[in-house]
C-alpha positions in Angstrom: -88.4 -238.9 156.6 -86.6 -236.3 158.6 -89.0 -233.3 158.7 -86.3 -230.9 159.8 -84.1 -231.6 156.8 -87.2 -231.3 154.6 -88.1 -227.9 156.1 -84.5 -226.8 155.9 -84.3 -227.8 152.3 -87.5 -225.9 151.5 -86.2 -222.9 153.5 -82.9 -222.8 151.5 -84.6 -223.3 148.1 -87.0 -220.5 148.9 -84.1 -218.2 149.8 -82.5 -219.1 146.5 -85.6 -218.4 144.5 -86.5 -215.2 146.4 -83.0 -213.6 146.7 -82.0 -214.9 143.3 -85.0 -213.4 141.6 -84.4 -210.0 143.3 -80.7 -210.1 142.3 -81.7 -210.0 138.6 -83.9 -206.8 138.8 -81.1 -204.3 138.6 -79.6 -206.1 135.6 -82.9 -206.2 133.8 -83.5 -202.5 134.5 -80.0 -201.4 133.5 -80.2 -203.5 130.2 -83.6 -202.1 129.4 -82.5 -198.5 130.1 -80.0 -198.8 127.2 -82.7 -200.2 124.9 -85.9 -198.7 123.5 -88.8 -197.4 125.8 -90.9 -200.4 124.7 -88.1 -202.7 126.0 -88.0 -200.7 129.3 -91.7 -201.2 129.8 -91.4 -204.9 129.0 -88.5 -205.3 131.5 -90.3 -203.4 134.3 -93.5 -205.5 133.8 -91.4 -208.6 133.8 -89.7 -207.6 137.0 -93.2 -206.9 138.6 -94.4 -210.3 137.4 -91.4 -212.2 138.8 -91.7 -210.2 142.1 -95.4 -210.9 142.5 -95.5 -214.5 141.3 -92.1 -215.9 142.4 -90.0 -213.8 144.8 -92.7 -212.6 147.2 -94.4 -216.1 147.6 -90.9 -217.6 148.1 -90.3 -215.0 150.9 -93.5 -216.1 152.5 -92.4 -219.8 152.4 -89.0 -218.7 153.7 -90.6 -216.9 156.7 -93.0 -219.7 157.6 -90.3 -222.5 157.3 -87.8 -220.3 159.2 -90.3 -219.7 162.1 -91.3 -223.4 162.3 -87.6 -224.4 162.5 -86.9 -221.6 165.0 -89.7 -222.7 167.3 -89.3 -226.5 166.9 -85.6 -227.1 166.5 -83.7 -224.0 167.5 -84.3 -221.6 170.3 -86.3 -218.5 169.0 -84.3 -216.2 171.3 -80.9 -217.1 169.9 -79.2 -213.9 168.9 -78.7 -214.8 165.2 -82.4 -215.8 164.9 -83.6 -212.5 166.4 -81.2 -210.5 164.2 -82.3 -212.5 161.1 -86.0 -212.0 161.8 -85.4 -208.3 162.5 -83.5 -207.8 159.2 -86.1 -209.9 157.4 -88.9 -207.6 158.7 -86.9 -204.5 157.6 -86.5 -206.0 154.2 -90.2 -206.9 154.1 -91.2 -203.3 154.7 -88.7 -202.2 152.1 -90.2 -204.7 149.7 -93.6 -203.2 150.2 -92.2 -199.8 149.2 -90.4 -201.3 146.3 -93.6 -203.0 145.0 -95.5 -199.8 145.2 -92.7 -197.8 143.6 -92.3 -200.3 140.8 -96.1 -200.1 140.0 -95.7 -196.3 140.0 -92.7 -196.5 137.8 -94.6 -198.5 135.2 -97.6 -196.0 135.4 -95.3 -193.0 135.0 -93.4 -194.6 132.1 -96.7 -195.2 130.4 -98.1 -191.7 131.0 -95.0 -189.5 130.8 -92.3 -191.5 129.0 -88.8 -192.6 129.9 -87.3 -189.2 129.2 -89.6 -187.3 131.6 -88.4 -185.8 134.9 -91.3 -187.6 136.6 -90.0 -190.9 135.4 -86.4 -190.0 136.4 -87.5 -189.3 139.9 -89.5 -192.5 140.4 -86.7 -194.5 138.7 -84.1 -193.0 141.1 -86.4 -193.9 144.1 -86.8 -197.5 142.8 -83.1 -197.8 142.4 -82.4 -196.5 145.9 -84.9 -198.8 147.5 -83.5 -201.7 145.4 -80.0 -201.0 146.7 -81.2 -200.8 150.3 -83.0 -204.1 149.9 -80.0 -205.8 148.4 -77.9 -204.7 151.4 -80.6 -205.9 153.8 -81.0 -209.2 152.1 -77.3 -209.9 151.9 -77.2 -209.1 155.7 -80.0 -211.6 156.3 -78.2 -214.3 154.3 -74.9 -213.6 156.2 -76.6 -213.9 159.6 -78.4 -217.1 158.6 -75.3 -218.8 157.2 -72.7 -217.7 159.8 -75.0 -217.5 162.8 -73.0 -214.9 164.8 -73.2 -215.2 168.5 -73.2 -211.5 169.4 
C-alpha cells in the first residue's frame, strides 16, 4: 500500500468534511432566521453539533495529515506549505472565536429572544466571523490546490 496516497486521500476527505460542513452554516442560519424562533434555536444547536463533532475533528485530521506529508514527502519550507499553514492557523484562531460566539449566540437567544438587541449584536458578530473564516478557508484551499511559488 502506498502510504502517501492513503495520507493524501485522508487529507482531502478531511478537507471536504471540514470545509463542506462550514459552508452550510450560513445557509442554515439564513433559513432559520426566516422561520420561527424555535427553528432558529434548533438550527444554531445543529450548527454547533456539526462544528463540534464533525468539522473541528476533521480539521484536526487535516492538520495532522498535512504536517506528516509536509515533513515526509514535501519540504516543509516550501512557500505554498508555509502560506497554507499560516492561513490554517489564522482560520483556527478564528474558529475558536466562532465557536465561543456560537455558544453565546445560543445562550442569548434562549435568554433574550431572537428580536432582542443583544441577540442582534451577537448574531452580527457570528456572521462577521463566519464570513472571515469562509474567506480564509477558501484561501487555504486555493494555496493547497494551486501551490503558488511566490
